[in-house]
N, C-alpha and C positions, 0 to 999 in steps of 0.2 A: 249141626245145631238144630234143635227142635223148636217149634212154635207152640209147644204145649203150655196151656195155662196152668200155673201152679196155684193150687187152692189149699185151703185148710184140710179138705177131705182127702186129697191125693198125695200129700207130702208130709212125712213124719216130722221133719224139722219145723215146718210151719205149725203143725198140730201141737207139737211140744211147746213152741213159743206161745201160742194162745193159751195153753193150759197154765203156763207160768204166769201170764197176765191175769188169768182168772184167780190165781192164788194170791196175787199181790195185795189186795185189800185186807185179807185176813192176816197176812204176814206183817203188814204195817200196823194193824191193830194190836197184834201180839208184841211187836217191837216197842210201841209207845205205852202199852198198858203195864208193862213190867217195871217201868222206871219209878223210883221213889223221888218225891219232891225234896230238894235240898236247900233251896234259898228262895223265900217269898213265893212258894208254890211252883218254882221253876226247877227243872232237873237239867243236869249237864252230863255230857259224855266225854270220856277221855279219847285220845287217838285210838287206843287199843279197843275200847268198847265199841266205838262207832265203826271202825274198820271191820270188826267181827259182825256187827249187826247188819251192815250194808254189803258184806261179802266183797269188800275191796281191800286193797293193800294200804298200809299206812303211808307208803310212798305216794299212792294216788291221792290220799287226803292232803299230803303236803303239796302236791302239784295243784290241787284245787284251791288251796289257800294261797299259794304263790300267784295263781292266775286271777284271784279275787272271785272265784266261783262259789265259795262256801264261806259263810261267816264264822268267825271264831273269836275266842278270848284268849289272850296270852297273859299268864300270871307267872312272872319269872321265867323259868324254863318249861312250864306246864301249859299245854294247849287244851282248851275246853271248848266244847260245842254245845250251845243251848238247844235243848230238845225241840223247843217251839220253832227255832230257826231251821232245823233240819226237816221237821215236818212240813213247814211252809215250802221249803226248797223242793221236797219230793212232790208236794201237791202241785206246785207251779210247773214242774217238769212232767206231770202226768199227761199223757195223750190217750184219749179214749179210742175205742175200736174204730177202725176205718172200714168202709164198705166198698 
């Protein structure tokens, strides 16, 4: 077992992680700029749309709903997610760089 300090410069996985974080703001901008308003200036995502946008499974979305971690609207058998709720959830979960 080594006592080597793992840094952004000497570890490819760490470097890749930080590159992904650097791209996150532009990806979020693209995610929310392509939505069309549908009701009183608010847009909504279906399960399928949101899972594709966030790159998570629909089952994960269901788990998040069941756990109360993600707000949603249920109309009959249809689940909808308000885009402003998802944006706020992502912003609240954002953690800046650490030093």
